[in-house]
C-alpha positions as CSV (number, residue, x, y, z in Angstrom):
1,X,27.6,103.0,224.0
2,X,27.4,100.8,227.0
3,X,29.7,100.4,230.0
4,X,30.2,97.7,232.6
5,X,32.4,97.2,235.7
6,X,34.7,94.2,236.0
7,X,35.1,93.2,239.6
8,X,38.0,90.9,239.1
9,X,40.2,93.8,237.7
10,X,38.4,96.8,239.2
11,X,38.1,98.4,235.8
12,X,35.4,99.9,233.6
13,X,34.9,98.7,230.0
14,X,32.8,100.5,227.4
15,X,31.5,99.3,224.1
16,X,30.6,101.8,221.5
17,X,29.7,101.9,217.8
18,X,31.3,104.5,215.5
19,X,29.7,105.8,212.3
20,X,32.7,106.6,210.1
21,X,30.9,108.2,207.1
22,X,33.9,107.2,205.0
23,X,36.4,108.8,207.5
24,X,38.3,106.2,209.5
25,X,41.3,108.3,210.7
26,X,39.9,109.6,214.0
27,X,40.7,109.4,217.7
28,X,38.2,108.6,220.5
29,X,38.5,109.7,224.1
30,X,36.2,108.6,227.0
31,X,35.5,111.2,229.6
32,X,34.3,110.0,233.0
33,X,32.5,112.6,235.2
34,X,31.6,111.6,238.8
35,X,28.6,112.9,240.6
36,X,30.7,112.9,243.8
37,X,33.9,114.6,244.8
38,X,36.9,112.7,243.5
39,X,39.9,112.6,245.8
40,X,42.0,110.1,243.8
41,X,41.8,108.7,240.3
42,X,42.4,105.2,241.6
43,X,39.3,105.5,243.8
44,X,37.1,106.6,240.9
45,X,35.6,103.2,240.1
46,X,34.2,101.7,243.3
47,X,30.9,99.9,243.8
48,X,29.0,102.9,245.0
49,X,30.2,105.3,242.4
50,X,27.9,107.0,240.0
51,X,29.4,108.2,236.7
52,X,28.6,110.0,233.4
53,X,30.5,108.6,230.5
54,X,31.0,110.8,227.3
55,X,32.8,109.9,224.1
56,X,34.7,112.5,222.1
57,X,35.8,111.8,218.6
58,X,38.4,113.9,216.7
59,X,38.9,113.7,213.0
60,X,42.6,113.6,212.1
61,X,42.2,115.1,208.7
62,X,39.9,118.0,209.4
63,X,40.6,118.4,213.1
64,X,36.9,118.5,213.9
65,X,35.4,117.0,217.1
66,X,32.2,115.1,217.7
67,X,30.7,114.5,221.2
68,X,28.3,111.7,222.2
69,X,25.4,112.0,224.6
70,X,26.5,111.3,228.3
71,X,25.6,107.8,229.5
72,X,24.8,107.5,233.3
73,X,26.4,104.4,235.0
74,X,25.9,103.2,238.5
75,X,28.9,101.0,239.1
76,X,27.0,98.6,241.4
77,X,24.5,97.9,238.7
78,X,27.1,97.7,235.9
79,X,29.0,94.8,237.3
80,X,29.7,92.2,234.6
81,X,30.0,88.6,235.9
82,X,32.6,86.3,234.4
83,X,31.8,84.3,231.2
84,X,30.1,81.0,232.0
85,X,31.0,77.7,230.4
86,X,28.4,75.4,228.8
87,X,28.3,71.6,228.4
88,X,26.1,69.0,226.6
89,X,24.5,66.5,228.9
90,X,22.2,64.5,226.7
91,X,20.3,64.6,223.3
92,X,17.6,62.8,221.5
93,X,16.0,63.0,218.1
94,X,14.2,66.3,219.0
95,X,15.9,67.6,222.2
96,X,19.3,68.5,223.6
97,X,20.1,68.8,227.4
98,X,22.9,71.3,228.5
99,X,24.3,72.4,231.8
100,X,26.6,75.1,233.3
101,X,27.6,76.6,236.7
102,X,26.8,80.1,237.8
103,X,29.3,82.5,239.5
104,X,27.0,85.0,241.0
105,X,23.4,85.2,242.1
106,X,21.2,86.5,239.3
107,X,19.8,85.1,236.1
108,X,21.0,83.5,232.8
109,X,19.7,83.3,229.2
110,X,20.3,80.7,226.5
111,X,20.3,80.6,222.7
112,X,20.6,78.0,219.9
113,X,20.7,77.8,216.1
114,X,21.2,75.3,213.3
115,X,24.8,75.2,212.4
116,X,24.4,76.6,208.8
117,X,21.9,79.3,209.8
118,X,23.2,82.6,211.1
119,X,20.1,83.6,213.1
120,X,19.9,82.6,216.7
121,X,16.8,81.4,218.5
122,X,16.7,82.7,222.1
123,X,14.8,81.1,225.0
124,X,11.9,83.3,225.9
125,X,12.4,82.9,229.7
126,X,15.3,83.7,231.9
127,X,16.8,81.0,234.2
128,X,17.2,82.2,237.8
129,X,20.4,81.1,239.4
130,X,22.1,81.1,242.8
131,X,25.7,81.7,243.6
132,X,27.8,78.8,242.4
133,X,24.8,76.8,241.3
134,X,24.8,74.0,238.7
135,X,22.1,74.7,236.1
136,X,20.4,72.3,233.6
137,X,18.4,73.3,230.6
138,X,16.6,71.4,227.8
139,X,16.1,72.6,224.2
140,X,13.0,71.0,222.8
141,X,11.2,70.6,219.4
142,X,14.4,70.2,217.5
143,X,14.8,68.6,214.1
144,X,16.1,65.0,214.0
145,X,19.6,64.4,212.7
146,X,20.4,68.1,212.7
147,X,23.5,69.8,214.1
148,X,22.8,72.6,216.5
149,X,25.0,75.2,218.3
150,X,24.2,76.6,221.8
151,X,25.5,79.3,224.2
152,X,24.6,80.8,227.6
153,X,25.1,84.3,229.2
154,X,24.5,85.4,232.8
155,X,24.2,88.6,234.9
156,X,24.4,89.6,238.5
157,X,21.3,90.4,240.5
158,X,20.3,94.0,240.2
159,X,22.8,94.4,237.4
160,X,21.8,95.4,233.9
161,X,25.0,94.1,232.2
162,X,25.1,90.6,230.8
163,X,28.2,88.6,230.7
164,X,29.8,87.6,227.4
165,X,28.3,84.6,225.7
166,X,29.9,81.3,226.5
167,X,31.8,79.3,224.0
168,X,29.4,77.6,221.5
169,X,28.8,73.9,222.0
170,X,27.8,71.8,218.9
171,X,25.5,68.7,219.0
172,X,23.7,66.6,216.5
173,X,20.3,65.2,217.3
174,X,19.4,61.6,216.7
175,X,17.4,60.1,213.8
176,X,13.9,58.8,214.1
177,X,11.9,56.7,211.6
178,X,10.1,58.6,208.9
179,X,6.7,59.8,210.0
180,X,4.9,59.7,206.6
181,X,5.1,58.0,203.3
182,X,6.6,59.8,200.2
183,X,4.3,61.2,197.5
184,X,4.8,58.8,194.6
185,X,3.7,59.1,191.0
186,X,4.3,56.7,188.0
187,X,4.7,56.9,184.3
188,X,4.6,53.9,181.8
189,X,6.6,53.9,178.6
190,X,6.9,51.3,175.8
191,X,6.7,48.7,174.7
192,X,10.3,48.4,173.5
193,X,11.7,46.1,170.9
194,X,11.3,43.1,173.2
195,X,7.8,43.9,174.1
196,X,8.6,45.0,177.7
197,X,7.2,48.1,179.4
198,X,9.2,50.6,181.3
199,X,7.7,51.7,184.6
200,X,9.1,55.0,185.9
201,X,8.5,55.9,189.6
202,X,9.2,59.4,191.0
203,X,8.4,60.8,194.4
204,X,8.8,64.0,196.4
205,X,11.4,63.7,199.1
206,X,10.3,64.1,202.7
207,X,11.2,67.3,204.6
208,X,13.6,67.0,207.5
209,X,10.8,66.9,210.1
210,X,8.9,64.2,208.2
211,X,11.9,62.2,207.3
212,X,13.0,61.9,210.9
213,X,16.6,62.6,210.0
214,X,18.8,61.8,207.0
215,X,17.1,59.4,204.7
216,X,19.5,56.6,203.8
217,X,17.3,55.3,200.9
218,X,14.0,54.0,199.7
219,X,12.7,50.5,199.5
220,X,10.6,49.8,196.3
221,X,8.5,46.6,196.1
222,X,6.2,45.5,193.2
223,X,4.2,42.4,192.4
224,X,1.5,41.5,189.9
225,X,-2.1,41.5,191.1
226,X,-3.2,38.3,189.4
227,X,-1.8,35.0,190.8
228,X,0.1,36.6,193.6
229,X,2.9,34.4,194.9
230,X,5.7,35.1,197.3
231,X,8.4,34.5,194.6
232,X,6.6,37.1,192.4
233,X,7.2,39.9,194.9
234,X,10.4,41.8,194.1
235,X,12.1,44.5,196.2
236,X,15.0,46.8,195.7
237,X,16.6,49.7,197.5
238,X,17.4,53.0,195.8
239,X,19.1,56.1,197.0
240,X,17.6,58.6,194.5
241,X,13.9,59.7,194.6
242,X,13.3,57.8,191.3
243,X,13.1,54.1,190.2
244,X,13.0,52.4,186.9
245,X,11.3,49.0,186.5
246,X,10.9,46.7,183.5
247,X,7.5,45.0,183.6
248,X,5.0,43.3,181.3
249,X,1.4,44.3,180.6
250,X,-1.1,43.9,183.5
251,X,-1.9,45.3,186.9
252,X,0.7,45.8,189.6
253,X,0.9,46.7,193.3
254,X,3.8,48.9,194.1
255,X,5.0,50.3,197.5
256,X,7.7,52.9,198.3
257,X,9.0,53.4,201.9
258,X,11.8,55.7,203.1
259,X,14.2,54.4,205.8
260,X,17.1,55.8,207.9
261,X,19.2,54.5,210.8
262,X,16.1,54.5,213.0
263,X,14.1,52.2,210.7
264,X,11.4,52.2,208.0
265,X,8.7,54.7,207.7
266,X,5.1,54.1,206.4
267,X,4.9,53.0,202.7
268,X,3.1,54.7,199.8
269,X,0.9,52.2,198.0
270,X,0.1,52.4,194.3
271,X,-2.2,50.3,192.1
272,X,-0.9,50.6,188.6
273,X,-2.5,49.5,185.3
274,X,0.0,49.6,182.5
275,X,-2.8,50.3,180.0
276,X,-3.5,53.7,181.6
277,X,-3.4,56.6,179.0
278,X,-0.2,58.7,179.3
279,X,-0.3,62.1,181.0
280,X,1.3,64.6,178.6
281,X,4.5,66.4,179.7
282,X,4.7,70.2,180.2
283,X,6.2,72.1,177.2
284,X,8.1,75.2,176.5
285,X,10.1,75.2,179.7
286,X,12.5,78.1,180.2
287,X,14.3,79.5,183.2
288,X,15.3,83.2,183.4
289,X,17.7,84.9,185.8
290,X,17.7,88.6,187.0
291,X,20.7,88.3,189.3
292,X,21.9,90.3,191.2
293,X,18.8,92.5,191.1
294,X,16.8,89.5,192.2
295,X,18.5,86.6,194.0
296,X,16.3,83.9,192.5
297,X,15.2,82.1,189.3
298,X,12.0,82.6,187.3
299,X,10.7,79.2,186.0
300,X,8.1,79.3,183.3
301,X,6.3,76.6,181.3
302,X,3.1,75.9,179.5
303,X,0.5,73.4,180.6
304,X,-0.4,70.3,178.6
305,X,-3.0,72.1,176.5
306,X,-4.5,70.0,173.7
307,X,-3.9,66.7,175.6
308,X,-5.7,63.6,174.3
309,X,-9.3,63.3,175.5
310,X,-8.6,60.1,177.6
311,X,-5.8,61.8,179.5
312,X,-6.6,62.5,183.1
313,X,-6.7,66.2,184.2
314,X,-3.6,67.7,185.8
315,X,-3.9,68.3,189.6
316,X,-0.6,70.1,190.2
317,X,2.9,70.6,189.0
318,X,6.0,69.4,190.8
319,X,9.3,71.3,190.6
320,X,12.5,69.6,191.6
321,X,16.1,71.0,191.6
322,X,19.3,69.6,192.8
323,X,23.0,70.3,192.3
324,X,24.6,68.7,189.3
325,X,27.7,67.5,191.1
326,X,27.1,64.6,193.6
327,X,26.5,64.1,196.4
328,X,23.4,66.2,196.1
329,X,20.1,66.6,197.9
330,X,16.9,67.3,196.0
331,X,14.6,70.2,196.9
332,X,11.0,70.4,195.9
333,X,8.2,72.8,195.3
334,X,4.5,72.3,194.4
335,X,2.2,74.7,192.5
336,X,-1.4,74.4,191.5
337,X,-2.5,73.2,188.1
338,X,-3.6,76.7,187.0
339,X,-0.1,78.1,187.7
340,X,2.5,78.1,185.0
341,X,5.4,79.9,186.7
342,X,7.2,80.0,190.0
343,X,10.2,81.7,191.6
344,X,13.0,79.7,193.2
345,X,15.2,81.3,196.0
346,X,17.9,80.3,198.3
347,X,20.2,79.1,195.5
348,X,24.0,79.2,195.6
349,X,25.4,81.5,192.9
350,X,28.4,79.3,192.3
351,X,26.5,76.0,191.9
352,X,24.7,74.7,188.8
353,X,21.5,72.8,189.2
354,X,19.3,70.3,187.3
355,X,15.8,71.6,187.4
356,X,12.8,69.5,186.4
357,X,9.1,70.2,186.0
358,X,6.5,67.4,186.1
359,X,2.8,67.4,185.6
360,X,0.9,65.3,188.1
361,X,-2.6,63.8,188.2
362,X,-3.2,61.8,191.4
363,X,-0.6,59.1,191.3
364,X,0.2,59.4,187.6
365,X,2.8,61.9,186.3
366,X,4.0,63.0,182.9
367,X,7.5,62.8,181.5
368,X,9.8,65.3,183.3
369,X,11.2,68.3,181.4
370,X,14.7,69.0,182.6
371,X,17.1,72.0,182.1
372,X,20.5,72.8,183.6
373,X,20.3,76.1,185.3
374,X,22.4,78.5,187.5
375,X,21.5,81.6,189.5
376,X,23.7,83.8,187.5
377,X,22.9,82.7,183.9
378,X,19.4,81.1,184.1
379,X,19.0,78.2,181.6
380,X,22.4,76.9,180.5
381,X,21.3,76.0,177.0
382,X,21.8,77.9,173.7
383,X,20.6,77.6,170.1
384,X,23.1,76.7,167.4
385,X,23.0,75.7,163.7
386,X,19.8,77.5,162.7
387,X,19.1,76.7,159.0
388,X,16.2,76.3,156.5
389,X,15.6,72.6,155.9
390,X,12.5,72.6,153.7
391,X,11.6,75.4,151.2
392,X,8.5,75.4,149.0
393,X,6.5,78.0,147.1
394,X,4.5,79.2,150.2
395,X,6.3,77.9,153.3
396,X,9.7,77.7,154.9
397,X,10.7,75.1,157.6
398,X,13.7,76.0,159.8
399,X,15.5,73.7,162.1
400,X,18.0,74.2,164.9
401,X,19.9,72.4,167.7
402,X,20.3,72.9,171.4
403,X,23.6,72.5,173.3
404,X,25.1,73.4,176.6
405,X,26.3,77.0,176.7
406,X,29.8,77.4,175.6
407,X,30.2,80.9,177.3
408,X,28.9,82.3,180.5
409,X,26.3,84.6,178.8
410,X,22.8,85.1,180.2
411,X,20.0,84.8,177.7
412,X,16.4,85.1,178.9
413,X,14.9,83.9,175.6
414,X,15.5,82.9,172.0
415,X,13.4,83.8,169.0
416,X,13.4,83.2,165.3
417,X,12.2,85.9,162.9
418,X,11.4,85.9,159.2
419,X,11.6,89.3,157.4
420,X,10.9,90.4,153.9
421,X,12.9,93.6,153.2
422,X,12.1,95.6,156.4
423,X,8.7,93.9,157.1
424,X,8.4,91.2,159.7
425,X,6.5,88.2,158.3
426,X,6.6,85.9,161.4
427,X,8.2,85.5,164.8
428,X,8.4,82.3,166.9
429,X,9.9,81.7,170.4
430,X,12.3,78.8,170.7
431,X,12.2,76.2,173.5
432,X,14.4,73.2,174.3
433,X,11.6,70.8,173.6
434,X,11.3,72.1,170.0
435,X,13.8,71.6,167.1
436,X,11.9,73.1,164.1
437,X,9.3,75.6,163.0
438,X,7.3,76.3,159.8
439,X,6.4,79.7,158.4
440,X,3.3,79.6,156.3
441,X,1.5,81.8,153.7
442,X,4.7,83.1,152.0
443,X,5.1,84.5,148.5
444,X,6.7,82.3,145.8
445,X,10.1,83.2,144.4
446,X,10.7,85.8,147.2
447,X,13.9,86.6,149.1
448,X,13.5,86.4,152.9
449,X,15.8,87.0,155.9
450,X,16.0,84.5,158.7
451,X,17.0,86.0,162.1
452,X,18.0,84.3,165.3
453,X,17.4,86.6,168.2
454,X,19.1,86.0,171.6
455,X,17.8,88.9,173.7
456,X,19.5,91.8,171.9
457,X,21.9,89.8,169.7
458,X,20.9,88.4,166.3
459,X,22.2,86.2,163.5
460,X,20.9,86.6,159.9
461,X,20.4,83.9,157.3
462,X,18.9,84.4,153.8
463,X,16.4,82.0,152.2
464,X,14.4,82.1,148.9
465,X,11.1,80.4,148.3
466,X,10.6,78.2,145.2
467,X,9.1,79.3,141.8
468,X,5.4,79.2,141.4
469,X,4.9,76.4,138.8
470,X,1.4,77.3,137.8
471,X,2.3,80.4,135.6
472,X,5.3,78.5,134.2
473,X,3.1,75.5,133.1
474,X,0.4,77.8,131.7
475,X,3.0,79.5,129.5
476,X,4.9,76.4,128.5
477,X,1.8,74.3,127.6
478,X,0.9,76.0,124.2
479,X,4.6,76.0,123.2
480,X,4.9,72.3,123.9
481,X,1.7,71.6,122.0
482,X,2.9,73.5,119.0
483,X,6.2,71.7,119.0
484,X,4.5,68.3,119.1
485,X,2.3,69.2,116.1
486,X,5.2,70.4,114.1
487,X,7.1,67.2,114.9
488,X,4.2,65.1,113.6
489,X,3.9,67.2,110.5
490,X,7.7,66.8,109.8
491,X,7.5,63.1,110.2
492,X,4.5,62.8,107.9
493,X,6.0,65.1,105.3
494,X,9.2,63.2,105.3
495,X,7.3,59.9,104.7
496,X,5.2,61.4,101.9
497,X,8.1,63.1,100.2
498,X,10.2,59.9,100.4
499,X,7.4,57.7,98.9
500,X,6.9,60.3,96.1
501,X,10.4,61.1,95.1
502,X,12.1,57.8,96.2
503,X,9.6,55.0,95.6
504,X,10.3,51.6,97.1
505,X,12.1,49.2,94.7
506,X,12.0,45.4,95.2
507,X,15.3,43.9,96.1
508,X,16.1,40.5,94.6
509,X,18.1,39.7,97.6
510,X,15.0,39.8,99.7
511,X,12.9,37.6,97.4
512,X,11.5,34.2,98.5
513,X,13.5,32.4,95.7
514,X,16.7,34.1,96.7
515,X,16.2,33.2,100.4
516,X,15.4,29.6,99.4
517,X,18.5,29.3,97.2
518,X,20.7,30.7,100.0
519,X,19.3,28.1,102.5
520,X,22.2,25.8,103.5
521,X,19.8,22.9,103.9
522,X,19.1,22.8,100.2
523,X,22.8,22.3,99.2
524,X,22.4,18.5,98.8
525,X,19.8,19.1,96.1
526,X,21.8,21.8,94.4
527,X,22.5,19.8,91.2
528,X,18.9,19.2,90.4
529,X,17.6,22.6,91.5
530,X,20.0,25.2,90.1
531,X,18.6,26.7,86.8
532,X,20.6,27.7,83.9
533,X,19.8,31.2,82.6
534,X,19.6,29.8,79.1
535,X,16.6,27.7,80.1
536,X,14.6,31.0,80.7
537,X,14.8,32.0,77.0
538,X,11.4,32.1,75.4
539,X,11.2,30.2,72.2
540,X,8.4,29.7,69.6
541,X,7.9,26.1,70.5
542,X,5.7,26.1,73.5
543,X,4.7,27.5,77.0
544,X,3.8,24.9,79.5
545,X,2.1,25.8,82.8
546,X,2.7,23.2,85.5
547,X,1.3,23.4,89.0
548,X,0.2,21.4,92.0
549,X,-3.4,20.6,92.5
550,X,-3.8,23.5,94.9
551,X,-3.3,26.1,92.2
552,X,-6.4,28.1,91.5
553,X,-6.5,30.1,88.3
554,X,-8.4,30.4,85.1
555,X,-6.5,28.9,82.2
556,X,-9.2,28.2,79.7
557,X,-12.9,28.3,79.1
558,X,-13.2,24.6,78.2
559,X,-11.9,23.2,81.6
560,X,-14.3,20.7,83.1
561,X,-16.1,21.1,86.4
562,X,-14.4,18.3,88.1
563,X,-10.9,19.1,87.0
564,X,-8.4,19.9,89.8
565,X,-7.4,23.5,90.5
566,X,-3.8,24.7,90.0
567,X,-2.1,26.4,92.9
568,X,-1.5,30.1,92.4
569,X,2.0,29.6,93.8
570,X,3.5,27.6,91.0
571,X,2.8,27.9,87.3
572,X,4.5,26.3,84.3
573,X,3.5,27.1,80.7
574,X,4.0,24.6,77.9
575,X,4.0,25.6,74.3
576,X,2.6,22.3,73.1
577,X,-0.6,23.1,74.9
578,X,-1.4,25.7,72.3
579,X,-0.9,23.2,69.4
580,X,2.6,24.3,68.7
581,X,4.2,21.0,69.4
582,X,3.5,17.5,70.7
583,X,2.7,16.9,74.4
584,X,5.8,15.8,76.3
585,X,5.7,12.8,78.5
586,X,7.9,12.0,81.4
587,X,7.8,8.8,83.3
588,X,9.0,9.2,86.8
589,X,8.3,7.3,89.9
590,X,9.0,10.3,92.1
591,X,5.7,11.9,91.3
592,X,2.4,10.5,92.9
593,X,-0.8,10.2,90.9
594,X,-2.5,13.0,92.9
595,X,0.4,15.3,92.2
596,X,0.4,14.9,88.4
597,X,-0.1,18.1,86.5
598,X,-3.2,19.0,84.7
599,X,-2.7,20.5,81.3
600,X,-5.3,22.5,79.6
601,X,-5.3,23.5,76.0
602,X,-6.0,27.1,75.3
603,X,-5.1,29.5,72.7
604,X,-2.0,31.5,73.2
605,X,-3.8,34.8,72.8
606,X,-6.4,33.9,75.4
607,X,-3.7,32.9,78.0
608,X,-1.6,35.9,77.4
609,X,-4.7,38.1,77.6
610,X,-5.6,36.7,81.0
611,X,-2.0,36.9,82.3
612,X,-1.6,40.5,81.2
613,X,-5.1,41.5,82.3
614,X,-4.4,40.4,85.9
615,X,-0.8,41.3,86.7
616,X,-1.3,40.8,90.3
617,X,-1.6,37.1,89.8
618,X,1.7,37.2,87.9
619,X,3.4,38.8,90.9
620,X,2.1,35.9,93.0
621,X,3.6,33.2,90.9
622,X,6.4,31.0,92.3
623,X,8.1,27.9,91.1
624,X,9.0,24.9,93.2
625,X,12.1,22.8,92.7
626,X,10.1,19.6,92.7
627,X,8.8,20.5,89.2
628,X,12.1,21.1,87.6
629,X,13.4,18.6,85.2
630,X,15.8,16.3,87.0
631,X,18.3,13.8,85.7
632,X,15.8,11.0,85.6
633,X,13.7,12.5,82.8
634,X,16.4,14.3,81.0
635,X,16.8,11.6,78.3
636,X,13.0,11.1,77.8
637,X,11.9,14.7,77.7
638,X,10.9,16.1,74.4
639,X,12.1,19.4,75.6
640,X,15.7,18.4,74.8
641,X,17.1,19.5,71.5
642,X,19.3,17.6,69.2
643,X,22.3,19.4,70.6
644,X,21.6,17.9,74.0
645,X,20.4,21.2,75.5
646,X,17.2,21.6,77.3
647,X,14.8,24.0,75.7
648,X,12.4,26.4,77.2
649,X,9.5,23.9,77.3
650,X,9.5,24.2,81.2
651,X,9.8,27.6,82.7
652,X,10.4,28.1,86.5
653,X,9.1,31.6,87.5
654,X,9.4,33.8,90.6
655,X,7.1,36.8,90.9
656,X,9.9,39.1,91.7
657,X,11.6,38.2,88.4
658,X,8.5,38.5,86.2
659,X,7.9,42.0,85.0
660,X,5.7,43.7,82.5
661,X,8.5,44.0,80.0
662,X,9.1,40.3,80.0
663,X,5.4,39.6,79.4
664,X,5.3,42.1,76.5
665,X,8.3,40.5,74.9
666,X,6.7,37.1,75.2
667,X,3.4,38.4,73.7
668,X,5.3,39.8,70.7
669,X,7.1,36.6,70.0
670,X,4.0,34.5,70.3
671,X,2.1,36.8,68.0
672,X,4.9,36.5,65.5
C-alpha cells in the first residue's frame, strides 16, 4: 500500500493490492491515525501532517477481519504532482526526440518500448526539472523503421511520490540503407529436357538492425565470366529471399543486394561453376510439439551421411520458418554441422508455418526439406494408404503416401512394424522424404501382420510371403521325368503295334501311274495312252520287253558288250523273243534311231527266273505312254489278231500293279 497527497483537491489517495485467496466478497476500510492532536476532520490532511495509514479487510461470508501493517506518511513528502504531457519533437533512423513541461520543481523519469513488446525500457538517469520548465530528451540506439511508444512521469522535490505516467506517444524511426550483404548460397539442378540448367539462389534475411529498416526487396544480377559484355548482364528484383534462374553450362558471377527506402546495401558476390557437385539435402526431417507443456517446436533431422565423395563437407544448417498465409516475414536460425536438432520458440499458437532445413557448405546449399508445422500439432503431415507392393519368398516391400493432416491430431512420429504371430520381425520409422521400405530375411509361405503406428494408435494389414520354389521343383522333377518316359514309350508302342497288326498297304490312288493318268495336261493324248484291260491278258504267244536306252537290267547271258542298256523304269516283254513267234516290226517316224528298242533273245525260263529272283526290280518297273501302240502302227503290227483286236504282245507295267501272284500265273502259263 502507498499513499499520496493531491494538492489540487486537498485529498489523500492510497493504492493497495489485495490477495483474495479465492474470496472476493470483502470490504476494505482505511484508518488514518495522526501523530498530532486532531481538532477537525477537515484539517486532518495539511502539508505538515504526519499520519499512519492502516487497511482493514472484512470477509462478508465468514465475517473475519484482516489488518495490514501501518504505513507512515508525511503529507509534505507525499505530494503527487499533476500528470505531465509528452510530445515528439524529431526522429531519425536510430533516435527519437521528445519534450514536455514540468509543473513543480523536482525530477522526471522516462521510458520507451517497441510497440508489440510489453516490457518497458527505462532511462537510467533522472532528469532534473525546475518549476514550469520545458524539458527535451533524446532516445538513442533505436532500431530503424521501428515503431516505439514513450511516456514520462515526474515528482516534486523532497517528495517520494511520482506522478502518473503521461499518455503514451507513438513514433516510427526512419529507414537507413542495409549495413551488410545477405548470406547467399546456390544450388544447381538439371539439365532439363531442353538442356538448360536451373540455378536456385537462397539467402538468409538480414535482421532489423542490419537491414536498416524494412527491406523492400533484393536485386539479383548475373552474367557469364567468359566474354563479358554489357548486354550479357541481367538484373531482376525479387521480394522473397529466393531466386530461380535458368542458365547454361559455364561459370557465372552473381550478386545479391538488399534495398529499402533509404537505398541499396552492400552486395553479396558469388562465383558459380555449374559443374560443381551437388550438396546432398538433409533427410528424415520431423517436427514434434509438446504444447502447452513447452511453448516451442522440436525440429529433428539427419545429416547427409553417405554423401558422394566429391561432395563438399557441410559447414552448418540453416533453418527458416515463415507463416503460410501472406504477407509473411521469414525468420532464421543457424546451427553447427554436428547438430541435428534445434528448438524454435516465440511461435503463434494460431498460425501455421512453413519450416525448411537446408544444409550449407560455404556458398553452396543442398535442396531444402520443407514441412508445414504448427505450435499445437507439430508436423502437419500424416501417413495414408499403407500397403504391400512387392512380396517375394524372403522379403516384403511396403509403400505409403503422405498428405496434409485431415484432423487436428498431434502425432510425434510414425512407424511401420512387421509381426509374425506375437513376435516383432522388423520396425522402421517413417519420414516425409520416404515412400517405401523393404523387410528382408523373411520366411517363405508365412503369414505376417503389417502395423502402422502413429504414437499409440495402430492400423493392421496382413501379408503372406510367396512359396519357396526349390522344394516344389525338387519334388516335381522326378514326376515330370517319369511322365516324359511313359509318353515316349506309349508313342513307340503305338507305332510298333500298328506296324505289326495293321501293316501298310499300297494304295493305287497314290501310285505314279494313277497320278499321271489324273494329270489334266495329258488329256489331249488320252486316245493313244488309255489302255484296255484286255490288253493285259497274258497269252502263249510272246512276252516283249521294251525300254529306253537308259534301262539297266540283265535280260540274257548272250548280250554283247556294246549293246545299249535298258532303263529300269520301263520294261516290255515280247513273246517272239523266246522263239514263240515272229519278231514284229513297226515303222514309225515318231521314234528316233537312238530311242529304238533293243531286243534280246533269251529263254522264257531264264527270264522268268531272273524276274522272280529279284522282285525288287519288278516293283521298280514302270511303263511310259510313248511306247504304247498308237494308231500309226495299229495296221502294221503283228500283234493284231484276225478279229482286229490287239493281243498281249506289248505289255505296259506299273510296279504297283505287278504282284507275286501275277508273276506266278505267268510262269505257269509259260511252262505249259
